[in-house]
Residue frames as a rotation matrix with the C-alpha (Angstrom) as fourth column:
UNK 1
-0.091 0.189 0.978 -3.30
-0.620 -0.779 0.093 20.74
0.779 -0.598 0.188 -8.21
UNK 2
0.878 0.465 0.110 -3.61
-0.383 0.546 0.745 17.59
0.287 -0.697 0.658 -6.19
UNK 3
0.328 -0.862 -0.388 0.08
0.201 0.465 -0.862 16.78
0.923 0.205 0.326 -6.16
UNK 4
-0.494 -0.484 0.722 0.80
-0.575 -0.441 -0.689 18.73
0.652 -0.756 -0.061 -2.92
UNK 5
0.355 0.674 0.648 -1.98
-0.934 0.280 0.222 16.73
-0.032 -0.684 0.729 -1.22
UNK 6
0.856 -0.072 -0.512 -0.54
-0.091 0.954 -0.287 13.55
0.509 0.292 0.810 -2.49
UNK 7
-0.200 -0.980 -0.025 2.93
0.048 0.015 -0.999 14.40
0.979 -0.201 0.044 -1.13
UNK 8
-0.340 0.118 0.933 1.35
-0.878 -0.394 -0.270 15.38
0.336 -0.911 0.238 2.27
UNK 9
0.723 0.664 0.189 -0.67
-0.690 0.679 0.251 12.20
0.038 -0.312 0.949 2.56
UNK 10
0.596 -0.588 -0.546 2.47
0.183 0.762 -0.621 10.14
0.782 0.270 0.562 1.61
UNK 11
-0.451 -0.804 0.387 4.61
-0.274 -0.287 -0.918 11.85
0.849 -0.520 -0.091 4.20
UNK 12
-0.051 0.492 0.869 1.89
-0.986 -0.163 0.034 11.43
0.158 -0.855 0.493 6.90
UNK 13
0.899 0.426 -0.100 1.36
-0.425 0.904 0.031 7.72
0.104 0.015 0.994 6.10
UNK 14
0.245 -0.897 -0.367 5.09
-0.032 0.371 -0.928 7.12
0.969 0.239 0.062 6.11
UNK 15
-0.601 -0.372 0.707 5.38
-0.633 -0.318 -0.706 8.33
0.487 -0.872 -0.045 9.65
UNK 16
0.188 0.801 0.568 2.23
-0.971 0.238 -0.015 6.50
-0.147 -0.549 0.823 10.76
UNK 17
0.801 0.151 -0.580 3.20
-0.390 0.866 -0.313 3.29
0.455 0.477 0.752 8.93
UNK 18
-0.164 -0.955 -0.247 6.71
-0.152 0.272 -0.950 3.13
0.975 -0.119 -0.190 10.39
UNK 19
-0.633 -0.016 0.774 5.48
-0.766 -0.132 -0.629 3.58
0.112 -0.991 0.071 14.01
UNK 20
0.455 0.875 0.167 2.56
-0.880 0.470 -0.065 1.14
-0.136 -0.117 0.984 13.40
UNK 21
0.564 -0.244 -0.789 4.82
-0.326 0.812 -0.484 -1.53
0.759 0.530 0.378 11.94
UNK 22
-0.621 -0.778 0.098 7.16
-0.336 0.150 -0.930 -1.42
0.708 -0.611 -0.354 15.01
UNK 23
-0.403 0.502 0.765 4.21
-0.887 -0.009 -0.462 -1.72
-0.225 -0.865 0.449 17.38
UNK 24
0.696 0.681 -0.229 2.63
-0.717 0.680 -0.157 -4.50
0.049 0.273 0.961 15.45
UNK 25
0.170 -0.693 -0.701 5.91
-0.270 0.651 -0.709 -6.39
0.948 0.310 -0.076 15.16
UNK 26
-0.761 -0.514 0.395 6.60
-0.473 0.023 -0.881 -6.09
0.444 -0.857 -0.261 18.84
UNK 27
-0.174 0.810 0.560 3.01
-0.924 0.062 -0.377 -7.01
-0.340 -0.583 0.738 19.80
UNK 28
0.675 0.690 0.262 2.19
-0.497 0.687 -0.530 -9.78
-0.545 0.228 0.807 17.31
UNK 29
0.101 -0.740 0.665 5.44
0.367 0.649 0.666 -10.71
-0.925 0.176 0.338 15.63
UNK 30
-0.613 -0.551 -0.567 7.21
-0.297 -0.504 0.811 -9.87
-0.733 0.665 0.145 12.42
UNK 31
-0.915 0.185 0.358 5.16
0.393 0.606 0.692 -12.24
-0.089 0.774 -0.627 10.19
UNK 32
0.033 0.997 -0.064 1.81
0.970 -0.048 -0.240 -10.82
-0.242 -0.054 -0.969 11.12
UNK 33
0.133 -0.057 -0.990 3.10
0.033 -0.998 0.061 -7.25
-0.991 -0.041 -0.131 10.75
UNK 34
-0.854 -0.484 -0.192 4.32
-0.208 -0.019 0.978 -8.17
-0.477 0.875 -0.084 7.27
UNK 35
-0.616 0.690 0.380 0.91
0.787 0.517 0.336 -9.69
0.036 0.506 -0.862 6.36
UNK 36
0.362 0.694 -0.622 -0.87
0.638 -0.671 -0.377 -6.49
-0.679 -0.261 -0.686 7.49
UNK 37
-0.243 -0.514 -0.823 1.55
-0.285 -0.773 0.567 -4.46
-0.927 0.372 0.041 5.36
UNK 38
-0.967 -0.095 0.237 0.77
0.180 0.407 0.895 -6.68
-0.181 0.908 -0.377 2.30
UNK 39
-0.112 0.991 0.068 -2.92
0.970 0.124 -0.209 -6.29
-0.216 0.042 -0.976 2.90
UNK 40
0.253 0.158 -0.955 -2.55
0.232 -0.968 -0.099 -2.50
-0.939 -0.196 -0.281 2.99
UNK 41
-0.602 -0.630 -0.491 -0.65
-0.311 -0.382 0.870 -2.49
-0.736 0.676 0.033 -0.19
UNK 42
-0.777 0.473 0.415 -3.27
0.627 0.645 0.438 -4.65
-0.061 0.600 -0.797 -1.93
UNK 43
0.262 0.882 -0.391 -6.00
0.816 -0.419 -0.399 -2.24
-0.516 -0.214 -0.830 -0.82
UNK 44
0.005 -0.350 -0.937 -3.94
-0.164 -0.924 0.345 0.63
-0.986 0.152 -0.062 -2.13
UNK 45
-0.921 -0.384 0.068 -3.36
-0.021 0.224 0.974 -1.08
-0.390 0.896 -0.214 -5.50
UNK 46
-0.419 0.853 0.312 -7.11
0.908 0.396 0.136 -1.98
-0.008 0.340 -0.940 -5.94
UNK 47
0.379 0.534 -0.755 -8.10
0.546 -0.788 -0.283 1.58
-0.747 -0.305 -0.591 -4.88
UNK 48
-0.350 -0.581 -0.735 -5.67
-0.269 -0.689 0.673 3.17
-0.897 0.433 0.085 -7.33
UNK 49
-0.948 0.024 0.318 -6.86
0.290 0.478 0.829 1.02
-0.132 0.878 -0.461 -10.15
UNK 50
-0.093 0.993 0.073 -10.50
0.986 0.102 -0.133 1.76
-0.139 0.059 -0.988 -9.39
UNK 51
0.289 0.205 -0.935 -9.86
0.287 -0.950 -0.119 5.53
-0.913 -0.234 -0.333 -9.16
UNK 52
-0.466 -0.584 -0.665 -7.94
-0.478 -0.467 0.744 5.61
-0.745 0.664 -0.061 -12.42
UNK 53
0.504 0.806 -0.310 -10.29
-0.733 0.209 -0.648 3.21
-0.458 0.553 0.696 -14.28
UNK 54
-0.263 -0.669 -0.695 -7.61
-0.867 0.480 -0.134 0.66
0.423 0.568 -0.706 -15.10
UNK 55
0.823 0.534 -0.192 -8.11
-0.463 0.828 0.315 -3.01
0.328 -0.171 0.929 -14.85
UNK 56
0.261 -0.779 0.571 -5.82
-0.679 0.273 0.682 -5.32
-0.686 -0.565 -0.457 -12.90
UNK 57
0.082 -0.318 -0.944 -3.65
-0.898 0.388 -0.209 -7.38
0.433 0.865 -0.254 -15.17
UNK 58
0.864 0.284 0.415 -4.04
-0.456 0.789 0.410 -11.08
-0.211 -0.544 0.812 -14.57
UNK 59
0.443 -0.806 0.392 -0.80
0.624 0.592 0.510 -12.02
-0.643 0.019 0.765 -16.38
UNK 60
-0.116 -0.610 -0.784 1.90
-0.287 -0.735 0.614 -10.20
-0.951 0.296 -0.090 -18.32
UNK 61
0.846 0.344 -0.408 1.55
-0.464 0.094 -0.881 -10.02
-0.265 0.934 0.239 -22.13
UNK 62
0.072 -0.812 0.579 3.79
0.101 0.583 0.806 -12.52
-0.992 0.000 0.124 -23.72
UNK 63
0.112 0.010 -0.994 5.09
-0.882 -0.459 -0.104 -11.60
-0.457 0.888 -0.042 -27.19
UNK 64
0.771 0.245 0.588 4.75
0.006 0.920 -0.391 -14.30
-0.637 0.305 0.708 -29.79
């Protein structure tokens, strides 16, 4: 039942993110805009893991 909300939020944030990235890149440069994007993706990853109860993997499992 939350899937339509997830699609709506994704669509909204896509529009906002694309506009904001252009403004940030023009104002502060591409490198800083990229760092802001990385920070947002990290916040999203941590939030998703916290909401689903999964732990962040520190390293991939290596088969013996």
